[in-house]
C-alpha positions in Angstrom: -5.8 -37.6 -12.8 -6.7 -37.8 -16.5 -4.7 -36.4 -19.3 -6.6 -33.1 -19.5 -6.0 -32.3 -15.8 -2.3 -33.2 -16.2 -2.0 -30.9 -19.3 -3.5 -28.0 -17.3 -1.4 -28.6 -14.1 1.9 -28.9 -15.9 2.1 -25.2 -17.1 1.1 -24.0 -13.7 3.9 -26.1 -12.1 6.4 -24.7 -14.6 5.3 -21.1 -13.9 5.7 -21.8 -10.1 9.2 -23.1 -10.7 10.2 -20.1 -12.8 8.9 -17.7 -10.2 10.8 -19.5 -7.5 14.0 -19.4 -9.6 13.5 -15.6 -10.3 13.0 -14.9 -6.6 16.0 -17.0 -5.6 18.2 -15.2 -8.2 17.2 -11.9 -6.5 19.0 -12.9 -3.3 22.3 -13.1 -5.2 22.1 -9.7 -7.0 23.2 -6.6 -5.1 21.4 -4.0 -7.2 17.7 -4.5 -8.1 15.4 -2.6 -10.5 11.9 -1.5 -9.5 10.2 -4.6 -10.9 12.7 -6.9 -9.1 12.2 -5.0 -5.8 8.5 -5.5 -6.2 8.9 -9.2 -6.7 11.4 -9.4 -3.8 9.1 -7.6 -1.4 5.9 -9.2 -2.7 4.3 -5.9 -3.6 3.4 -4.1 -6.9 5.7 -1.7 -8.8 3.3 1.1 -8.0 3.8 0.4 -4.3 7.6 0.6 -4.8 7.2 4.0 -6.5 5.0 5.2 -3.6 7.7 4.1 -1.1 10.3 6.1 -3.1 8.0 9.1 -3.1 7.5 8.9 0.7 11.2 8.5 1.3 11.1 5.0 2.6 13.3 3.7 -0.3 16.2 5.6 -1.9 17.0 4.7 -5.4 20.2 5.3 -7.3 19.7 6.5 -10.8 21.8 5.1 -13.6 21.0 5.7 -17.3 17.6 6.9 -16.4 16.6 3.8 -14.4 16.2 3.3 -10.6 18.4 0.8 -8.9 18.0 -0.2 -5.3 20.6 -1.7 -3.0 19.3 -5.1 -1.8 21.3 -4.7 1.5 19.4 -1.5 2.3 16.1 -3.2 1.5 17.0 -6.1 3.8 17.8 -3.5 6.6 14.5 -1.8 6.0 12.7 -5.1 6.3 14.6 -6.0 9.4 13.9 -2.7 11.2 10.2 -2.8 10.2 9.8 -6.3 11.7 11.7 -5.4 14.9 9.6 -2.2 15.5 6.2 -3.8 15.2 4.1 -3.0 18.1 0.4 -3.6 18.8 -1.6 -0.7 17.5 -4.4 -1.1 19.9 -3.5 -2.3 23.4 -5.9 -3.3 26.1 -5.8 -1.0 29.1 
């Protein structure tokens, strides 16, 4: 690996570490904002807003911002994983 490859790889490694730290810090917080929920679930902020509109997530408003309880999000993830069934089954 020459110096140019090392110089390009280093910022990517730093970005990966920062992303891992942000994701790890979300497991500690109880209340998450929309952008944090999107990062936590691995979806976009628009997808979080659609989930709110459909009633799948219920935010709490405080000072004009949406806050989501991480415990309820974890319950939602747990119930969605346990209810997965095959959509098309062989007869």
